[in-house]
ZAMARGU-4260 file (C-alpha; in steps of 0.2 Angstrom, whole numbers, plus 5000, padded with zeros to 4 digits):
<rodrens>
0) 5157/5355/5041 | 5165/5353/5056 | 5178/5336/5056 | 5174/5324/5069 | 5185/5325/5087
5) 5196/5310/5088 | 5183/5306/5103 | 5171/5299/5092 | 5182/5286/5081 | 5187/5281/5098
10) 5171/5279/5107 | 5163/5274/5092 | 5167/5256/5090 | 5164/5252/5109 | 5146/5261/5106
15) 5144/5245/5093 | 5149/5234/5104 | 5139/5239/5117 | 5123/5238/5107 | 5128/5221/5098
20) 5130/5215/5115 | 5114/5223/5124 | 5105/5215/5107 | 5111/5195/5110 | 5104/5199/5131
25) 5088/5204/5126 | 5087/5191/5112 | 5092/5179/5125 | 5080/5186/5138 | 5066/5185/5123
30) 5070/5167/5122 | 5067/5163/5139 | 5050/5173/5139 | 5044/5163/5124 | 5050/5145/5133
35) 5042/5149/5150 | 5026/5151/5142 | 5027/5137/5130 | 5026/5146/5114 | 5031/5131/5101
40) 5042/5145/5091 | 5057/5156/5100 | 5066/5166/5090 | 5083/5156/5088 | 5071/5145/5080
45) 5065/5159/5067 | 5082/5159/5061 | 5087/5140/5062 | 5092/5134/5044 | 5078/5126/5036
50) 5085/5113/5025 | 5069/5108/5020 | 5061/5124/5010 | 5082/5125/5004 | 5080/5108/4994
55) 5064/5113/4988 | 5071/5128/4980 | 5085/5122/4973 | 5074/5108/4965 | 5063/5123/4959
60) 5075/5133/4953 | 5088/5123/4946 | 5082/5105/4941 | 5085/5099/4925 | 5065/5096/4921
65) 5050/5105/4924 | 5042/5097/4943 | 5025/5097/4950 | 5028/5109/4962 | 5012/5103/4972
70) 5015/5084/4969 | 5033/5088/4974 | 5027/5096/4991 | 5011/5081/4995 | 5027/5068/4993
75) 5038/5075/5006 | 5022/5077/5017 | 5018/5059/5014 | 5037/5054/5019 | 5038/5062/5035
80) 5022/5055/5041 | 5028/5038/5035 | 5043/5038/5046 | 5032/5043/5061 | 5021/5028/5062
85) 5010/5018/5051 | 4995/5029/5056 | 4998/5046/5050 | 4994/5050/5034 | 4993/5065/5023
90) 4975/5070/5014 | 4978/5082/5000 | 4964/5092/4994 | 4957/5084/4981 | 4953/5066/4992
95) 4949/5077/5008 | 4931/5074/5005 | 4931/5055/4998 | 4940/5050/5013 | 4930/5059/5026
100) 4911/5056/5023 | 4910/5040/5024 | 4914/5047/5044 | 4901/5061/5043 | 4885/5052/5041
105) 4880/5059/5024 | 4885/5065/5008 | 4881/5078/4991 | 4878/5064/4978 | 4864/5055/4967
110) 4861/5041/4979 | 4864/5025/4971 | 4875/5010/4976 | 4887/5004/4960 | 4898/4989/4954
115) 4909/4994/4940 | 4907/4976/4930 | 4916/4973/4913 | 4920/4992/4913 | 4904/4995/4914
120) 4895/5004/4929 | 4880/4993/4937 | 4866/5001/4947 | 4866/4988/4964 | 4851/4997/4971
125) 4847/5015/4971 | 4844/5023/4991 | 4824/5023/4997 | 4819/5039/4995 | 4835/5046/4986
130) 4839/5058/4970 | 4840/5043/4957 | 4825/5033/4963 | 4815/5048/4962 | 4822/5051/4944
135) 4817/5032/4939 | 4834/5023/4941 | 4831/5004/4943 | 4842/4992/4949 | 4851/4981/4935
140) 4855/4999/4927 | 4870/5001/4916 | 4875/5022/4918 | 4886/5023/4899 | 4887/5042/4902
145) 4887/5056/4914 | 4885/5073/4908 | 4895/5074/4890 | 4906/5062/4895 | 4907/5042/4891
150) 4909/5031/4908 | 4907/5014/4898 | 4920/5003/4891 | 4933/5020/4893 | 4943/5010/4910
155) 4935/5022/4921 | 4939/5022/4939 | 4928/5020/4954 | 4934/5035/4963 | 4934/5043/4949
160) 4915/5041/4943 | 4910/5043/4961 | 4918/5061/4960 | 4907/5064/4942 | 4891/5057/4952
165) 4894/5068/4968 | 4893/5087/4968 | 4884/5101/4979 | 4865/5099/4984 | 4853/5105/4968
170) 4865/5104/4956 | 4860/5092/4941 | 4869/5078/4933 | 4862/5072/4914 | 4863/5051/4919
175) 4864/5041/4903 | 4859/5024/4904 | 4855/5006/4896 | 4842/4997/4902 | 4837/4977/4898
180) 4822/4979/4886 | 4822/4995/4881 | 4828/5004/4865 | 4842/5016/4865 | 4850/5023/4880
185) 4837/5034/4892 | 4842/5049/4902 | 4837/5055/4916 | 4841/5071/4925 | 4844/5069/4944
190) 4845/5085/4955 | 4858/5078/4970 | 4852/5080/4989 | 4861/5074/5006 | 4862/5057/5005
195) 4863/5048/5022 | 4876/5035/5027 | 4875/5021/5038 | 4885/5012/5053 | 4872/5000/5055
200) 4873/4988/5041 | 4858/4977/5050 | 4847/4976/5066 | 4838/4959/5067 | 4830/4947/5081
205) 4842/4931/5081 | 4829/4923/5090 | 4814/4926/5103 | 4826/4934/5115 | 4844/4938/5107
210) 4846/4956/5095 | 4860/4955/5081 | 4868/4973/5075 | 4882/4973/5063 | 4889/4989/5065
215) 4903/4994/5050 | 4910/5009/5056 | 4911/5023/5070 | 4905/5036/5063 | 4898/5054/5069
220) 4877/5046/5068 | 4884/5028/5078 | 4880/5033/5095 | 4860/5041/5088 | 4858/5025/5075
225) 4861/5012/5090 | 4850/5020/5100 | 4838/5018/5088 | 4840/5001/5083 | 4844/4994/5100
230) 4825/5001/5107 | 4818/4993/5091 | 4826/4978/5095 | 4820/4977/5114 | 4802/4981/5106
235) 4804/4966/5097 | 4809/4956/5110 | 4825/4956/5114 | 4834/4953/5130 | 4851/4950/5127
240) 4862/4961/5113 | 4875/4951/5101 | 4885/4965/5093 | 4897/4963/5078 | 4909/4972/5076
245) 4920/4960/5064 | 4928/4971/5050 | 4924/4986/5058 | 4940/4996/5056 | 4935/5013/5068
250) 4931/5029/5066 | 4928/5043/5079 | 4935/5040/5098 | 4921/5051/5104 | 4908/5037/5096
255) 4916/5024/5106 | 4914/5033/5120 | 4898/5038/5118 | 4891/5020/5115 | 4901/5010/5130
260) 4893/5025/5141 | 4875/5016/5139 | 4883/4998/5144 | 4892/5004/5159 | 4890/5010/5178
265) 4895/5028/5183 | 4914/5034/5185 | 4918/5015/5176 | 4932/5019/5164 | 4928/5018/5147
270) 4946/5023/5140 | 4960/5034/5144 | 4972/5043/5131 | 4990/5049/5134 | 5004/5058/5123
275) 5022/5067/5125 | 5014/5082/5121 | 4994/5079/5127 | 4993/5078/5146 | 4981/5060/5150
280) 4962/5062/5148 | 4952/5049/5157 | 4934/5042/5149 | 4924/5039/5164 | 4905/5032/5162
285) 4891/5045/5168 | 4881/5033/5174 | 4863/5037/5164 | 4867/5023/5150 | 4851/5018/5144
290) 4858/4998/5144 | 4867/4995/5158 | 4858/4980/5162 | 4857/4972/5146 | 4867/4958/5141
295) 4878/4957/5129 | 4895/4950/5120 | 4903/4956/5105 | 4912/4947/5090 | 4927/4954/5084
300) 4941/4949/5071 | 4959/4954/5064 | 4947/4968/5054 | 4941/4976/5072 | 4952/4990/5072
305) 4953/5006/5087 | 4936/5012/5091 | 4929/4995/5089 | 4943/4987/5102 | 4940/5004/5112
310) 4923/4997/5116 | 4928/4979/5117 | 4941/4983/5131 | 4930/4993/5138 | 4916/4979/5141
315) 4928/4965/5144 | 4938/4975/5155 | 4924/4980/5166 | 4917/4964/5165 | 4902/4970/5158
320) 4902/4955/5143 | 4911/4943/5136 | 4921/4946/5117 | 4920/4931/5106 | 4929/4928/5088
325) 4947/4930/5084 | 4962/4942/5091 | 4959/4961/5085 | 4971/4972/5073 | 4979/4980/5087
330) 4977/4998/5084 | 4980/5008/5099 | 4985/5025/5093 | 4972/5041/5092 | 4973/5051/5076
335) 4969/5072/5076 | 4964/5078/5059 | 4974/5093/5054 | 4968/5105/5042 | 4980/5115/5030
340) 4976/5130/5023 | 4974/5123/5005 | 4961/5111/5009 | 4971/5096/5010 | 4974/5089/5028
345) 4984/5077/5041 | 4981/5063/5052 | 4993/5065/5064 | 4995/5052/5080 | 4993/5061/5094
350) 4993/5050/5109 | 4989/5031/5114 | 4975/5027/5120 | 4974/5011/5133 | 4959/5001/5142
355) 4954/5003/5157 | 4964/4991/5167 | 4978/4998/5160 | 4985/4989/5141 | 4989/4997/5126
360) 4985/4986/5112 | 4995/4992/5099 | 5004/4981/5090 | 5022/4985/5086 | 5022/4997/5069
365) 5042/4992/5067 | 5039/4981/5053 | 5037/4986/5033 | 5019/4996/5032 | 5011/4982/5020
370) 5017/4969/5033 | 5009/4979/5048 | 4995/4979/5038 | 4993/4964/5032 | 5000/4954/5046
375) 4982/4940/5044 | 4996/4930/5033 | 5009/4931/5048 | 4995/4926/5060 | 4991/4914/5049
380) 5008/4906/5045 | 5013/4903/5063 | 4994/4895/5068 | 4986/4908/5078 | 4971/4906/5069
385) 4969/4886/5070 | 4973/4886/5087 | 4976/4899/5100 | 4991/4889/5110 | 4999/4895/5096
390) 4997/4915/5102 | 5011/4917/5116 | 5008/4932/5128 | 5022/4942/5137 | 5021/4940/5156
395) 5024/4958/5155 | 5007/4959/5145 | 4997/4952/5159 | 4984/4963/5166 | 4967/4957/5177
400) 4948/4964/5180 | 4941/4968/5193 | 4934/4951/5192 | 4950/4942/5192 | 4950/4937/5175
405) 4967/4939/5165 | 4967/4951/5149 | 4982/4956/5138 | 4989/4969/5130 | 5003/4973/5119
410) 4994/4967/5101 | 4973/4968/5100 | 4960/4962/5109 | 4960/4942/5114 | 4943/4936/5115
415) 4935/4927/5128 | 4931/4913/5120 | 4942/4911/5102 | 4934/4905/5087 | 4944/4897/5074
420) 4945/4899/5055 | 4938/4884/5045 | 4953/4876/5038 | 4943/4858/5031 | 4954/4850/5015
425) 4933/4849/5010 | 4932/4865/5007 | 4946/4870/5001 | 4938/4873/4984 | 4925/4886/4993
430) 4939/4891/4999 | 4948/4897/4983 | 4932/4905/4976 | 4930/4914/4989 | 4945/4920/4990
435) 4946/4926/4973 | 4926/4934/4977 | 4920/4924/4963 | 4903/4920/4973 | 4901/4936/4974
440) 4902/4939/4954 | 4892/4926/4950 | 4879/4931/4962 | 4879/4948/4955 | 4878/4940/4936
445) 4864/4930/4940 | 4854/4944/4948 | 4856/4954/4933 | 4850/4942/4920 | 4837/4935/4931
450) 4830/4951/4939 | 4811/4948/4934 | 4811/4932/4939 | 4819/4939/4958 | 4808/4953/4959
455) 4794/4944/4961 | 4797/4937/4977 | 4789/4950/4989 | 4799/4952/5006 | 4815/4942/5011
460) 4805/4929/5021 | 4796/4924/5003 | 4813/4922/4995 | 4818/4911/5011 | 4804/4898/5010
465) 4804/4897/4989 | 4820/4900/4983 | 4833/4887/4980 | 4849/4886/4974 | 4846/4871/4960
470) 4861/4859/4954 | 4862/4867/4938 | 4864/4882/4948 | 4877/4877/4956 | 4887/4866/4940
475) 4886/4884/4931 | 4896/4890/4946 | 4907/4877/4944 | 4910/4880/4925 | 4913/4900/4928
480) 4926/4895/4941 | 4934/4886/4929 | 4934/4899/4916 | 4945/4909/4930 | 4954/4898/4931
485) 4948/4890/4947 | 4949/4869/4947 | 4949/4858/4960 | 4946/4837/4962 | 4930/4833/4964
490) 4928/4829/4981 | 4933/4848/4987 | 4919/4853/4974 | 4906/4842/4981 | 4913/4844/4999
495) 4911/4863/4997 | 4895/4860/4988 | 4883/4865/5001 | 4892/4878/5006 | 4893/4888/4992
500) 4875/4886/4988 | 4873/4896/5005 | 4883/4909/5001 | 4875/4911/4982 | 4857/4912/4990
505) 4866/4924/5003 | 4872/4933/4992 | 4859/4934/4978 | 4847/4941/4993 | 4860/4957/4995
510) 4858/4960/4976 | 4837/4960/4978 | 4835/4965/5000 | 4851/4975/5004 | 4860/4967/5019
515) 4844/4965/5028 | 4841/4951/5015 | 4861/4946/5015 | 4864/4944/5035 | 4851/4934/5041
520) 4853/4922/5027 | 4875/4923/5028 | 4875/4920/5046 | 4864/4902/5049 | 4882/4894/5046
525) 4892/4907/5053 | 4904/4900/5068 | 4908/4913/5077 | 4890/4919/5076 | 4883/4903/5084
530) 4895/4903/5096 | 4893/4920/5100 | 4873/4915/5103 | 4881/4901/5114 | 4890/4910/5125
535) 4878/4926/5128 | 4865/4913/5133 | 4876/4906/5147 | 4881/4924/5152 | 4873/4925/5166
540) 4880/4911/5174 | 4899/4916/5166 | 4899/4932/5174 | 4889/4932/5190 | 4901/4922/5201
545) 4893/4916/5217 | 4905/4917/5235 | 4910/4901/5232 | 4910/4903/5213 | 4925/4915/5207
550) 4923/4923/5193 | 4931/4911/5179 | 4938/4915/5162 | 4928/4903/5148 | 4940/4898/5138
555) 4959/4896/5143 | 4969/4911/5137 | 4988/4908/5130 | 4997/4924/5125 | 5007/4934/5111
560) 5023/4937/5108 | 5028/4947/5091
</rodrens>
């Protein structure tokens, strides 16, 4: 074999060097191409040091104890999202259906509403026409066994019981039930089916001309439900609408946009969104809205958030109606659900949303997450709930509507008509038992014990006219409260008597007739509801100014400073 020439040894290092240089040059050119095309990951990024994977690898290889890989990964993801904002969240595969079902408008299960009371599952209602009703389950039944598993007296959690009862449509589950006046345990074979969930809790005529709708969330079916409810009320004579969004924490952005569209004129802005990686998108009314002429007042409170604030902002900023109640939650961030390959998902904040006047109503989130979600107590402490004058808005947060009204950003939707909470000392006992849920608990126990008697009422009207909360029932409640270590002065107990009797009657009605029985009674003493009805009757004179009478704000607005 011929030996290499001396030239080979001279040129070899040069050839290698040129190859390396060419490789580097080509790499940089490809990176440039990648960046020009806005490819999310460049060639250099592919070779970057990945600390997260390295730490995971070291833990799995070298940690002193065995580690749950999935749990560790979940914790790592949650930690990353926690440092972004309070609304970006991780949903593990196990909880995915539970989290998403309420917004999809339906789930697959047996169709009951239940309450875990004294470590036993008690059926409150069976869904009309649902699998449980067809199988023969009744309100008041105690579920003691699901298939071969004992579920009574074993400390089972709500979510675990729900998972046992849910299942694929067409699948069967065996339910063991204890029923009063029945011998032993009754067994029912129930075939699971699609169970609808509703975002409209109740819709009824508040008087001869005003329709009332309570909307609990913005789900995939909200727009259709609202159209049906409004049309039914219009058939009954509704001329004005009172929409109650208190406690409505939001849901699908598109549902809020579609509903807002029904009340606005063509090209009026509903909302716009914008984020670092998401260009501005403006949602405008299409002009085909079915209820553009329908007078509307919306009730909100500190529990109204996200999609609720979008529709409230659209109505307020376009001078389309008035907002009554207390300052809303202040969530102006948009989440997008991104599904992962293992069945889990992340809900990532991708944009902020702005009301038609340009307001961002997102409240600051540089505080502890717990404080962020429970700032009701801060609002109570600073006196906001007792007097809106205690709310201070910075000048930079002021915006003007087309009609000349001043509205504010930076921390929720400020209502046009502010309604304070009731903080009367004579109602101290009522507030104590309400905050601990004792009125609802007593009403549930009473209904369960007197179900045969209560079932004799033909309908809600019959119940309202003929059922009374007697002094004996009230005194029994006071004794029950004392067993729960809730006591107060006799003056406070007597001062709270009428209010407690009224709420007991409302909650018992809910246990018999569902929300259709509860709300008409409950709202009779509700300050915000009564003020909203009054405001709705005066709406035309407030929102339709003459040339000599400019549009005015119905209540002096002060501001917000966090």
